C-alpha positions in Angstrom: -21.3 6.1 2.4 -20.8 8.1 -0.1 -16.8 9.0 -0.3 -14.2 10.6 -2.9 -10.7 10.6 -2.4 -8.6 12.6 0.2 -11.5 11.5 3.2 -10.6 10.0 6.1 -12.5 7.1 7.2 -12.6 6.1 10.8 -13.4 3.4 12.8 -14.0 2.7 16.5 -12.2 1.2 18.7 -12.4 -2.8 18.6 -14.2 -4.4 22.8 -10.8 -3.7 24.8 -9.2 -1.7 22.2 -8.7 2.4 22.8 -8.0 3.6 19.5 -9.5 4.8 16.7 -8.5 3.7 13.3 -8.3 6.3 10.9 -7.3 6.2 7.3 -7.7 8.7 4.0 -9.5 7.8 1.4 -7.1 6.8 -2.0 -8.9 5.0 -4.3 -12.8 5.6 -4.9 -13.4 2.4 -7.3 -16.9 3.0 -8.4 -18.1 6.5 -10.0 -21.1 7.2 -6.9 -18.8 6.7 -3.9 -19.2 3.3 -2.9 -17.5 1.1 -1.3 -14.9 -1.3 -1.2 -12.4 1.7 -1.1 -8.3 1.7 -1.8 -7.5 3.0 2.1 -4.0 4.8 3.2 -3.5 3.9 6.5 -2.7 6.3 9.7 -1.4 3.6 12.2 1.2 1.8 9.5 1.4 3.0 6.4 -0.4 0.2 4.9 -2.6 0.0 1.7 -6.0 -2.2 2.6 -9.5 -2.5 0.0 -12.3 -2.6 2.2 -16.1 -2.1 2.7 -16.0 0.4 6.4 -17.7 -1.9 9.4 -21.3 0.1 9.5 -20.1 1.8 12.6 -17.5 3.7 10.4 -17.8 7.2 9.4 -15.8 9.8 7.0 -14.1 12.9 7.8 -14.1 15.3 4.8 -10.4 17.2 4.4 -10.9 20.8 5.6 -12.2 22.9 2.3 -9.6 24.7 0.3 -10.3 27.4 -2.0 -10.6 25.0 -4.8 -13.5 22.6 -3.3 -13.1 18.7 -4.5 -11.2 18.1 -7.0 
C-alpha cells in the first residue's frame, strides 16, 4: 500500500459491525508512501498513527486541475 496526504483510508467493518471506518490521511512519514500513516478519523475526529490492516484500502481524492500537491 502506498498513500499520499489527502487520500482516504477505508477499513471494512469488523465481524458483528455494520459500518466501515474511514479517515483522511494527514501524514505520511516515509517518502515512498509506505505505512505507517497518520489518519484523522471521520467518526470521532481523532488522529492516530497506524499500519493499516490487510483488508484496508485507499480511496484517492477527486483530481483537481492542479493534480496532486
